[in-house]
mmCIF entry with sequence, helices, sheets and N, C-alpha, C, O atoms, coordinates in Angstrom:
data_MODEL
# 
_entry.id   MODEL 
# 
_entity.id                         1 
_entity.type                       polymer 
_entity.pdbx_number_of_molecules   1 
# 
_entity_poly.entity_id                      1 
_entity_poly.type                           'polypeptide(L)' 
_entity_poly.nstd_linkage                   no 
_entity_poly.nstd_monomer                   no 
_entity_poly.pdbx_seq_one_letter_code       MAMDIIIDENKEIEDKCRSIEIDGNPSVEEVVVIISLFNFSEVDK 
_entity_poly.pdbx_seq_one_letter_code_can   MAMDIIIDENKEIEDKCRSIEIDGNPSVEEVVVIISLFNFSEVDK 
_entity_poly.pdbx_strand_id                 A 
# 
loop_
_entity_poly_seq.entity_id 
_entity_poly_seq.num 
_entity_poly_seq.mon_id 
_entity_poly_seq.hetero 
1 1  MET n 
1 2  ALA n 
1 3  MET n 
1 4  ASP n 
1 5  ILE n 
1 6  ILE n 
1 7  ILE n 
1 8  ASP n 
1 9  GLU n 
1 10 ASN n 
1 11 LYS n 
1 12 GLU n 
1 13 ILE n 
1 14 GLU n 
1 15 ASP n 
1 16 LYS n 
1 17 CYS n 
1 18 ARG n 
1 19 SER n 
1 20 ILE n 
1 21 GLU n 
1 22 ILE n 
1 23 ASP n 
1 24 GLY n 
1 25 ASN n 
1 26 PRO n 
1 27 SER n 
1 28 VAL n 
1 29 GLU n 
1 30 GLU n 
1 31 VAL n 
1 32 VAL n 
1 33 VAL n 
1 34 ILE n 
1 35 ILE n 
1 36 SER n 
1 37 LEU n 
1 38 PHE n 
1 39 ASN n 
1 40 PHE n 
1 41 SER n 
1 42 GLU n 
1 43 VAL n 
1 44 ASP n 
1 45 LYS n 
# 
_struct_asym.id          A 
_struct_asym.entity_id   1 
# 
loop_
_struct_conf.conf_type_id 
_struct_conf.id 
_struct_conf.pdbx_PDB_helix_id 
_struct_conf.beg_label_comp_id 
_struct_conf.beg_label_asym_id 
_struct_conf.beg_label_seq_id 
_struct_conf.pdbx_beg_PDB_ins_code 
_struct_conf.end_label_comp_id 
_struct_conf.end_label_asym_id 
_struct_conf.end_label_seq_id 
_struct_conf.pdbx_end_PDB_ins_code 
_struct_conf.beg_auth_comp_id 
_struct_conf.beg_auth_asym_id 
_struct_conf.beg_auth_seq_id 
_struct_conf.end_auth_comp_id 
_struct_conf.end_auth_asym_id 
_struct_conf.end_auth_seq_id 
_struct_conf.pdbx_PDB_helix_class 
_struct_conf.details 
_struct_conf.pdbx_PDB_helix_length 
HELX_P HELX_P1 AA1 ALA A 2  ? LYS A 16 ? ALA A 2  LYS A 16 1 ? 15 
HELX_P HELX_P2 AA2 PRO A 26 ? ASP A 44 ? PRO A 26 ASP A 44 1 ? 19 
# 
_struct_conf_type.id          HELX_P 
_struct_conf_type.criteria    ? 
_struct_conf_type.reference   ? 
# 
loop_
_atom_site.group_PDB 
_atom_site.id 
_atom_site.type_symbol 
_atom_site.label_atom_id 
_atom_site.label_alt_id 
_atom_site.label_comp_id 
_atom_site.label_asym_id 
_atom_site.label_entity_id 
_atom_site.label_seq_id 
_atom_site.pdbx_PDB_ins_code 
_atom_site.Cartn_x 
_atom_site.Cartn_y 
_atom_site.Cartn_z 
_atom_site.occupancy 
_atom_site.B_iso_or_equiv 
_atom_site.pdbx_formal_charge 
_atom_site.auth_seq_id 
_atom_site.auth_comp_id 
_atom_site.auth_asym_id 
_atom_site.auth_atom_id 
_atom_site.pdbx_PDB_model_num 
ATOM 1   N N  . MET A 1 1  ? 0.816  -1.200 -0.012  1.00 0.00 ? 1  MET A N  1 
ATOM 2   C CA . MET A 1 1  ? 0.001  -0.005 0.002   1.00 0.00 ? 1  MET A CA 1 
ATOM 3   C C  . MET A 1 1  ? 0.846  1.252  0.005   1.00 0.00 ? 1  MET A C  1 
ATOM 4   O O  . MET A 1 1  ? 0.480  2.264  -0.592  1.00 0.00 ? 1  MET A O  1 
ATOM 5   N N  . ALA A 1 2  ? 1.976  1.178  0.681   1.00 0.00 ? 2  ALA A N  1 
ATOM 6   C CA . ALA A 1 2  ? 2.899  2.338  0.716   1.00 0.00 ? 2  ALA A CA 1 
ATOM 7   C C  . ALA A 1 2  ? 3.354  2.701  -0.734  1.00 0.00 ? 2  ALA A C  1 
ATOM 8   O O  . ALA A 1 2  ? 3.441  3.879  -1.081  1.00 0.00 ? 2  ALA A O  1 
ATOM 9   N N  . MET A 1 3  ? 3.634  1.691  -1.552  1.00 0.00 ? 3  MET A N  1 
ATOM 10  C CA . MET A 1 3  ? 4.089  1.946  -2.892  1.00 0.00 ? 3  MET A CA 1 
ATOM 11  C C  . MET A 1 3  ? 2.943  2.622  -3.682  1.00 0.00 ? 3  MET A C  1 
ATOM 12  O O  . MET A 1 3  ? 3.202  3.488  -4.518  1.00 0.00 ? 3  MET A O  1 
ATOM 13  N N  . ASP A 1 4  ? 1.702  2.236  -3.424  1.00 0.00 ? 4  ASP A N  1 
ATOM 14  C CA . ASP A 1 4  ? 0.583  2.894  -4.110  1.00 0.00 ? 4  ASP A CA 1 
ATOM 15  C C  . ASP A 1 4  ? 0.528  4.369  -3.809  1.00 0.00 ? 4  ASP A C  1 
ATOM 16  O O  . ASP A 1 4  ? 0.272  5.186  -4.693  1.00 0.00 ? 4  ASP A O  1 
ATOM 17  N N  . ILE A 1 5  ? 0.765  4.706  -2.572  1.00 0.00 ? 5  ILE A N  1 
ATOM 18  C CA . ILE A 1 5  ? 0.786  6.142  -2.154  1.00 0.00 ? 5  ILE A CA 1 
ATOM 19  C C  . ILE A 1 5  ? 1.916  6.863  -2.853  1.00 0.00 ? 5  ILE A C  1 
ATOM 20  O O  . ILE A 1 5  ? 1.742  7.979  -3.341  1.00 0.00 ? 5  ILE A O  1 
ATOM 21  N N  . ILE A 1 6  ? 3.085  6.223  -2.904  1.00 0.00 ? 6  ILE A N  1 
ATOM 22  C CA . ILE A 1 6  ? 4.261  6.904  -3.487  1.00 0.00 ? 6  ILE A CA 1 
ATOM 23  C C  . ILE A 1 6  ? 3.969  7.060  -4.998  1.00 0.00 ? 6  ILE A C  1 
ATOM 24  O O  . ILE A 1 6  ? 4.315  8.095  -5.568  1.00 0.00 ? 6  ILE A O  1 
ATOM 25  N N  . ILE A 1 7  ? 3.345  6.064  -5.663  1.00 0.00 ? 7  ILE A N  1 
ATOM 26  C CA . ILE A 1 7  ? 3.038  6.188  -7.072  1.00 0.00 ? 7  ILE A CA 1 
ATOM 27  C C  . ILE A 1 7  ? 2.063  7.334  -7.304  1.00 0.00 ? 7  ILE A C  1 
ATOM 28  O O  . ILE A 1 7  ? 2.217  8.083  -8.269  1.00 0.00 ? 7  ILE A O  1 
ATOM 29  N N  . ASP A 1 8  ? 1.038  7.489  -6.419  1.00 0.00 ? 8  ASP A N  1 
ATOM 30  C CA . ASP A 1 8  ? 0.073  8.545  -6.559  1.00 0.00 ? 8  ASP A CA 1 
ATOM 31  C C  . ASP A 1 8  ? 0.745  9.891  -6.416  1.00 0.00 ? 8  ASP A C  1 
ATOM 32  O O  . ASP A 1 8  ? 0.461  10.800 -7.195  1.00 0.00 ? 8  ASP A O  1 
ATOM 33  N N  . GLU A 1 9  ? 1.657  10.054 -5.410  1.00 0.00 ? 9  GLU A N  1 
ATOM 34  C CA . GLU A 1 9  ? 2.385  11.267 -5.218  1.00 0.00 ? 9  GLU A CA 1 
ATOM 35  C C  . GLU A 1 9  ? 3.280  11.564 -6.421  1.00 0.00 ? 9  GLU A C  1 
ATOM 36  O O  . GLU A 1 9  ? 3.439  12.709 -6.843  1.00 0.00 ? 9  GLU A O  1 
ATOM 37  N N  . ASN A 1 10 ? 3.856  10.487 -6.953  1.00 0.00 ? 10 ASN A N  1 
ATOM 38  C CA . ASN A 1 10 ? 4.734  10.566 -8.106  1.00 0.00 ? 10 ASN A CA 1 
ATOM 39  C C  . ASN A 1 10 ? 3.933  11.229 -9.261  1.00 0.00 ? 10 ASN A C  1 
ATOM 40  O O  . ASN A 1 10 ? 4.464  12.130 -9.911  1.00 0.00 ? 10 ASN A O  1 
ATOM 41  N N  . LYS A 1 11 ? 2.728  10.828 -9.523  1.00 0.00 ? 11 LYS A N  1 
ATOM 42  C CA . LYS A 1 11 ? 1.928  11.343 -10.605 1.00 0.00 ? 11 LYS A CA 1 
ATOM 43  C C  . LYS A 1 11 ? 1.623  12.785 -10.368 1.00 0.00 ? 11 LYS A C  1 
ATOM 44  O O  . LYS A 1 11 ? 1.663  13.588 -11.301 1.00 0.00 ? 11 LYS A O  1 
ATOM 45  N N  . GLU A 1 12 ? 1.313  13.145 -9.123  1.00 0.00 ? 12 GLU A N  1 
ATOM 46  C CA . GLU A 1 12 ? 1.007  14.555 -8.807  1.00 0.00 ? 12 GLU A CA 1 
ATOM 47  C C  . GLU A 1 12 ? 2.249  15.456 -9.087  1.00 0.00 ? 12 GLU A C  1 
ATOM 48  O O  . GLU A 1 12 ? 2.133  16.554 -9.631  1.00 0.00 ? 12 GLU A O  1 
ATOM 49  N N  . ILE A 1 13 ? 3.377  14.966 -8.710  1.00 0.00 ? 13 ILE A N  1 
ATOM 50  C CA . ILE A 1 13 ? 4.627  15.758 -8.871  1.00 0.00 ? 13 ILE A CA 1 
ATOM 51  C C  . ILE A 1 13 ? 4.894  15.875 -10.385 1.00 0.00 ? 13 ILE A C  1 
ATOM 52  O O  . ILE A 1 13 ? 5.275  16.948 -10.853 1.00 0.00 ? 13 ILE A O  1 
ATOM 53  N N  . GLU A 1 14 ? 4.701  14.800 -11.150 1.00 0.00 ? 14 GLU A N  1 
ATOM 54  C CA . GLU A 1 14 ? 4.966  14.834 -12.568 1.00 0.00 ? 14 GLU A CA 1 
ATOM 55  C C  . GLU A 1 14 ? 3.985  15.856 -13.240 1.00 0.00 ? 14 GLU A C  1 
ATOM 56  O O  . GLU A 1 14 ? 4.352  16.565 -14.177 1.00 0.00 ? 14 GLU A O  1 
ATOM 57  N N  . ASP A 1 15 ? 2.721  15.900 -12.717 1.00 0.00 ? 15 ASP A N  1 
ATOM 58  C CA . ASP A 1 15 ? 1.806  16.868 -13.268 1.00 0.00 ? 15 ASP A CA 1 
ATOM 59  C C  . ASP A 1 15 ? 2.223  18.296 -13.029 1.00 0.00 ? 15 ASP A C  1 
ATOM 60  O O  . ASP A 1 15 ? 2.030  19.174 -13.869 1.00 0.00 ? 15 ASP A O  1 
ATOM 61  N N  . LYS A 1 16 ? 2.800  18.508 -11.861 1.00 0.00 ? 16 LYS A N  1 
ATOM 62  C CA . LYS A 1 16 ? 3.221  19.882 -11.478 1.00 0.00 ? 16 LYS A CA 1 
ATOM 63  C C  . LYS A 1 16 ? 4.514  20.274 -12.215 1.00 0.00 ? 16 LYS A C  1 
ATOM 64  O O  . LYS A 1 16 ? 4.679  21.426 -12.617 1.00 0.00 ? 16 LYS A O  1 
ATOM 65  N N  . CYS A 1 17 ? 5.424  19.308 -12.385 1.00 0.00 ? 17 CYS A N  1 
ATOM 66  C CA . CYS A 1 17 ? 6.744  19.590 -12.911 1.00 0.00 ? 17 CYS A CA 1 
ATOM 67  C C  . CYS A 1 17 ? 6.914  18.968 -14.292 1.00 0.00 ? 17 CYS A C  1 
ATOM 68  O O  . CYS A 1 17 ? 7.707  18.042 -14.460 1.00 0.00 ? 17 CYS A O  1 
ATOM 69  N N  . ARG A 1 18 ? 6.181  19.464 -15.274 1.00 0.00 ? 18 ARG A N  1 
ATOM 70  C CA . ARG A 1 18 ? 6.277  18.944 -16.612 1.00 0.00 ? 18 ARG A CA 1 
ATOM 71  C C  . ARG A 1 18 ? 7.601  19.232 -17.253 1.00 0.00 ? 18 ARG A C  1 
ATOM 72  O O  . ARG A 1 18 ? 8.007  18.533 -18.182 1.00 0.00 ? 18 ARG A O  1 
ATOM 73  N N  . SER A 1 19 ? 8.288  20.254 -16.775 1.00 0.00 ? 19 SER A N  1 
ATOM 74  C CA . SER A 1 19 ? 9.558  20.664 -17.379 1.00 0.00 ? 19 SER A CA 1 
ATOM 75  C C  . SER A 1 19 ? 10.657 19.642 -17.018 1.00 0.00 ? 19 SER A C  1 
ATOM 76  O O  . SER A 1 19 ? 11.676 19.551 -17.702 1.00 0.00 ? 19 SER A O  1 
ATOM 77  N N  . ILE A 1 20 ? 10.436 18.882 -15.941 1.00 0.00 ? 20 ILE A N  1 
ATOM 78  C CA . ILE A 1 20 ? 11.406 17.909 -15.487 1.00 0.00 ? 20 ILE A CA 1 
ATOM 79  C C  . ILE A 1 20 ? 11.021 16.537 -16.076 1.00 0.00 ? 20 ILE A C  1 
ATOM 80  O O  . ILE A 1 20 ? 10.343 15.746 -15.420 1.00 0.00 ? 20 ILE A O  1 
ATOM 81  N N  . GLU A 1 21 ? 11.466 16.259 -17.335 1.00 0.00 ? 21 GLU A N  1 
ATOM 82  C CA . GLU A 1 21 ? 11.208 15.025 -17.958 1.00 0.00 ? 21 GLU A CA 1 
ATOM 83  C C  . GLU A 1 21 ? 12.480 14.471 -18.611 1.00 0.00 ? 21 GLU A C  1 
ATOM 84  O O  . GLU A 1 21 ? 13.143 15.154 -19.391 1.00 0.00 ? 21 GLU A O  1 
ATOM 85  N N  . ILE A 1 22 ? 12.801 13.221 -18.274 1.00 0.00 ? 22 ILE A N  1 
ATOM 86  C CA . ILE A 1 22 ? 14.021 12.634 -18.791 1.00 0.00 ? 22 ILE A CA 1 
ATOM 87  C C  . ILE A 1 22 ? 13.589 11.619 -19.876 1.00 0.00 ? 22 ILE A C  1 
ATOM 88  O O  . ILE A 1 22 ? 13.083 10.546 -19.548 1.00 0.00 ? 22 ILE A O  1 
ATOM 89  N N  . ASP A 1 23 ? 13.784 11.948 -21.124 1.00 0.00 ? 23 ASP A N  1 
ATOM 90  C CA . ASP A 1 23 ? 13.368 11.038 -22.164 1.00 0.00 ? 23 ASP A CA 1 
ATOM 91  C C  . ASP A 1 23 ? 14.356 9.914  -22.334 1.00 0.00 ? 23 ASP A C  1 
ATOM 92  O O  . ASP A 1 23 ? 15.569 10.119 -22.294 1.00 0.00 ? 23 ASP A O  1 
ATOM 93  N N  . GLY A 1 24 ? 13.820 8.710  -22.525 1.00 0.00 ? 24 GLY A N  1 
ATOM 94  C CA . GLY A 1 24 ? 14.696 7.562  -22.752 1.00 0.00 ? 24 GLY A CA 1 
ATOM 95  C C  . GLY A 1 24 ? 14.959 6.767  -21.532 1.00 0.00 ? 24 GLY A C  1 
ATOM 96  O O  . GLY A 1 24 ? 15.255 5.578  -21.653 1.00 0.00 ? 24 GLY A O  1 
ATOM 97  N N  . ASN A 1 25 ? 14.870 7.360  -20.289 1.00 0.00 ? 25 ASN A N  1 
ATOM 98  C CA . ASN A 1 25 ? 15.146 6.595  -19.076 1.00 0.00 ? 25 ASN A CA 1 
ATOM 99  C C  . ASN A 1 25 ? 14.310 7.160  -17.953 1.00 0.00 ? 25 ASN A C  1 
ATOM 100 O O  . ASN A 1 25 ? 14.834 7.860  -17.086 1.00 0.00 ? 25 ASN A O  1 
ATOM 101 N N  . PRO A 1 26 ? 13.025 6.872  -17.947 1.00 0.00 ? 26 PRO A N  1 
ATOM 102 C CA . PRO A 1 26 ? 12.130 7.413  -16.875 1.00 0.00 ? 26 PRO A CA 1 
ATOM 103 C C  . PRO A 1 26 ? 12.422 6.795  -15.514 1.00 0.00 ? 26 PRO A C  1 
ATOM 104 O O  . PRO A 1 26 ? 12.064 7.366  -14.484 1.00 0.00 ? 26 PRO A O  1 
ATOM 105 N N  . SER A 1 27 ? 13.085 5.607  -15.502 1.00 0.00 ? 27 SER A N  1 
ATOM 106 C CA . SER A 1 27 ? 13.342 4.983  -14.181 1.00 0.00 ? 27 SER A CA 1 
ATOM 107 C C  . SER A 1 27 ? 14.218 5.883  -13.360 1.00 0.00 ? 27 SER A C  1 
ATOM 108 O O  . SER A 1 27 ? 14.036 5.957  -12.144 1.00 0.00 ? 27 SER A O  1 
ATOM 109 N N  . VAL A 1 28 ? 15.145 6.561  -13.950 1.00 0.00 ? 28 VAL A N  1 
ATOM 110 C CA . VAL A 1 28 ? 15.990 7.496  -13.189 1.00 0.00 ? 28 VAL A CA 1 
ATOM 111 C C  . VAL A 1 28 ? 15.176 8.607  -12.570 1.00 0.00 ? 28 VAL A C  1 
ATOM 112 O O  . VAL A 1 28 ? 15.397 8.963  -11.413 1.00 0.00 ? 28 VAL A O  1 
ATOM 113 N N  . GLU A 1 29 ? 14.229 9.167  -13.321 1.00 0.00 ? 29 GLU A N  1 
ATOM 114 C CA . GLU A 1 29 ? 13.361 10.190 -12.792 1.00 0.00 ? 29 GLU A CA 1 
ATOM 115 C C  . GLU A 1 29 ? 12.539 9.676  -11.646 1.00 0.00 ? 29 GLU A C  1 
ATOM 116 O O  . GLU A 1 29 ? 12.381 10.353 -10.630 1.00 0.00 ? 29 GLU A O  1 
ATOM 117 N N  . GLU A 1 30 ? 12.006 8.463  -11.804 1.00 0.00 ? 30 GLU A N  1 
ATOM 118 C CA . GLU A 1 30 ? 11.194 7.870  -10.735 1.00 0.00 ? 30 GLU A CA 1 
ATOM 119 C C  . GLU A 1 30 ? 12.037 7.689  -9.454  1.00 0.00 ? 30 GLU A C  1 
ATOM 120 O O  . GLU A 1 30 ? 11.567 7.990  -8.358  1.00 0.00 ? 30 GLU A O  1 
ATOM 121 N N  . VAL A 1 31 ? 13.258 7.206  -9.594  1.00 0.00 ? 31 VAL A N  1 
ATOM 122 C CA . VAL A 1 31 ? 14.100 7.033  -8.382  1.00 0.00 ? 31 VAL A CA 1 
ATOM 123 C C  . VAL A 1 31 ? 14.362 8.374  -7.733  1.00 0.00 ? 31 VAL A C  1 
ATOM 124 O O  . VAL A 1 31 ? 14.307 8.461  -6.506  1.00 0.00 ? 31 VAL A O  1 
ATOM 125 N N  . VAL A 1 32 ? 14.638 9.399  -8.467  1.00 0.00 ? 32 VAL A N  1 
ATOM 126 C CA . VAL A 1 32 ? 14.902 10.731 -7.909  1.00 0.00 ? 32 VAL A CA 1 
ATOM 127 C C  . VAL A 1 32 ? 13.666 11.247 -7.191  1.00 0.00 ? 32 VAL A C  1 
ATOM 128 O O  . VAL A 1 32 ? 13.767 11.808 -6.100  1.00 0.00 ? 32 VAL A O  1 
ATOM 129 N N  . VAL A 1 33 ? 12.501 11.060 -7.798  1.00 0.00 ? 33 VAL A N  1 
ATOM 130 C CA . VAL A 1 33 ? 11.258 11.533 -7.156  1.00 0.00 ? 33 VAL A CA 1 
ATOM 131 C C  . VAL A 1 33 ? 10.964 10.794 -5.837  1.00 0.00 ? 33 VAL A C  1 
ATOM 132 O O  . VAL A 1 33 ? 10.569 11.403 -4.843  1.00 0.00 ? 33 VAL A O  1 
ATOM 133 N N  . ILE A 1 34 ? 11.172 9.437  -5.856  1.00 0.00 ? 34 ILE A N  1 
ATOM 134 C CA . ILE A 1 34 ? 10.947 8.644  -4.681  1.00 0.00 ? 34 ILE A CA 1 
ATOM 135 C C  . ILE A 1 34 ? 11.894 9.069  -3.576  1.00 0.00 ? 34 ILE A C  1 
ATOM 136 O O  . ILE A 1 34 ? 11.481 9.217  -2.425  1.00 0.00 ? 34 ILE A O  1 
ATOM 137 N N  . ILE A 1 35 ? 13.186 9.271  -3.920  1.00 0.00 ? 35 ILE A N  1 
ATOM 138 C CA . ILE A 1 35 ? 14.137 9.715  -2.898  1.00 0.00 ? 35 ILE A CA 1 
ATOM 139 C C  . ILE A 1 35 ? 13.767 11.040 -2.322  1.00 0.00 ? 35 ILE A C  1 
ATOM 140 O O  . ILE A 1 35 ? 13.851 11.231 -1.109  1.00 0.00 ? 35 ILE A O  1 
ATOM 141 N N  . SER A 1 36 ? 13.351 11.984 -3.169  1.00 0.00 ? 36 SER A N  1 
ATOM 142 C CA . SER A 1 36 ? 12.962 13.283 -2.686  1.00 0.00 ? 36 SER A CA 1 
ATOM 143 C C  . SER A 1 36 ? 11.732 13.149 -1.778  1.00 0.00 ? 36 SER A C  1 
ATOM 144 O O  . SER A 1 36 ? 11.649 13.838 -0.761  1.00 0.00 ? 36 SER A O  1 
ATOM 145 N N  . LEU A 1 37 ? 10.786 12.287 -2.120  1.00 0.00 ? 37 LEU A N  1 
ATOM 146 C CA . LEU A 1 37 ? 9.602  12.084 -1.279  1.00 0.00 ? 37 LEU A CA 1 
ATOM 147 C C  . LEU A 1 37 ? 10.013 11.560 0.083   1.00 0.00 ? 37 LEU A C  1 
ATOM 148 O O  . LEU A 1 37 ? 9.494  12.012 1.103   1.00 0.00 ? 37 LEU A O  1 
ATOM 149 N N  . PHE A 1 38 ? 10.922 10.627 0.112   1.00 0.00 ? 38 PHE A N  1 
ATOM 150 C CA . PHE A 1 38 ? 11.395 10.089 1.418   1.00 0.00 ? 38 PHE A CA 1 
ATOM 151 C C  . PHE A 1 38 ? 12.085 11.225 2.211   1.00 0.00 ? 38 PHE A C  1 
ATOM 152 O O  . PHE A 1 38 ? 11.901 11.338 3.423   1.00 0.00 ? 38 PHE A O  1 
ATOM 153 N N  . ASN A 1 39 ? 12.853 12.035 1.536   1.00 0.00 ? 39 ASN A N  1 
ATOM 154 C CA . ASN A 1 39 ? 13.518 13.180 2.232   1.00 0.00 ? 39 ASN A CA 1 
ATOM 155 C C  . ASN A 1 39 ? 12.485 14.107 2.867   1.00 0.00 ? 39 ASN A C  1 
ATOM 156 O O  . ASN A 1 39 ? 12.619 14.507 4.024   1.00 0.00 ? 39 ASN A O  1 
ATOM 157 N N  . PHE A 1 40 ? 11.442 14.447 2.084   1.00 0.00 ? 40 PHE A N  1 
ATOM 158 C CA . PHE A 1 40 ? 10.433 15.330 2.547   1.00 0.00 ? 40 PHE A CA 1 
ATOM 159 C C  . PHE A 1 40 ? 9.700  14.724 3.749   1.00 0.00 ? 40 PHE A C  1 
ATOM 160 O O  . PHE A 1 40 ? 9.418  15.418 4.725   1.00 0.00 ? 40 PHE A O  1 
ATOM 161 N N  . SER A 1 41 ? 9.393  13.415 3.669   1.00 0.00 ? 41 SER A N  1 
ATOM 162 C CA . SER A 1 41 ? 8.683  12.785 4.786   1.00 0.00 ? 41 SER A CA 1 
ATOM 163 C C  . SER A 1 41 ? 9.500  12.769 6.037   1.00 0.00 ? 41 SER A C  1 
ATOM 164 O O  . SER A 1 41 ? 8.935  12.814 7.130   1.00 0.00 ? 41 SER A O  1 
ATOM 165 N N  . GLU A 1 42 ? 10.852 12.704 5.929   1.00 0.00 ? 42 GLU A N  1 
ATOM 166 C CA . GLU A 1 42 ? 11.707 12.738 7.099   1.00 0.00 ? 42 GLU A CA 1 
ATOM 167 C C  . GLU A 1 42 ? 11.691 14.114 7.700   1.00 0.00 ? 42 GLU A C  1 
ATOM 168 O O  . GLU A 1 42 ? 11.746 14.254 8.922   1.00 0.00 ? 42 GLU A O  1 
ATOM 169 N N  . VAL A 1 43 ? 11.615 15.158 6.858   1.00 0.00 ? 43 VAL A N  1 
ATOM 170 C CA . VAL A 1 43 ? 11.572 16.513 7.422   1.00 0.00 ? 43 VAL A CA 1 
ATOM 171 C C  . VAL A 1 43 ? 10.277 16.756 8.144   1.00 0.00 ? 43 VAL A C  1 
ATOM 172 O O  . VAL A 1 43 ? 10.274 17.422 9.180   1.00 0.00 ? 43 VAL A O  1 
ATOM 173 N N  . ASP A 1 44 ? 9.131  16.224 7.621   1.00 0.00 ? 44 ASP A N  1 
ATOM 174 C CA . ASP A 1 44 ? 7.893  16.415 8.301   1.00 0.00 ? 44 ASP A CA 1 
ATOM 175 C C  . ASP A 1 44 ? 7.873  15.785 9.709   1.00 0.00 ? 44 ASP A C  1 
ATOM 176 O O  . ASP A 1 44 ? 7.216  16.293 10.618  1.00 0.00 ? 44 ASP A O  1 
ATOM 177 N N  . LYS A 1 45 ? 8.580  14.708 9.862   1.00 0.00 ? 45 LYS A N  1 
ATOM 178 C CA . LYS A 1 45 ? 8.676  14.028 11.179  1.00 0.00 ? 45 LYS A CA 1 
ATOM 179 C C  . LYS A 1 45 ? 9.616  14.877 12.043  1.00 0.00 ? 45 LYS A C  1 
ATOM 180 O O  . LYS A 1 45 ? 9.872  14.535 13.198  1.00 0.00 ? 45 LYS A O  1 
# 
């Protein structure tokens, strides 16, 4: 279930940041977004 939440947040961030798109290797972008989400969640705590 946690992954579903991350994926949902991922989609929201992609919608907001259309300028940040890496063509040819989206997995790198996904990893960066997930890492940034974890960093933000640590700051909230």
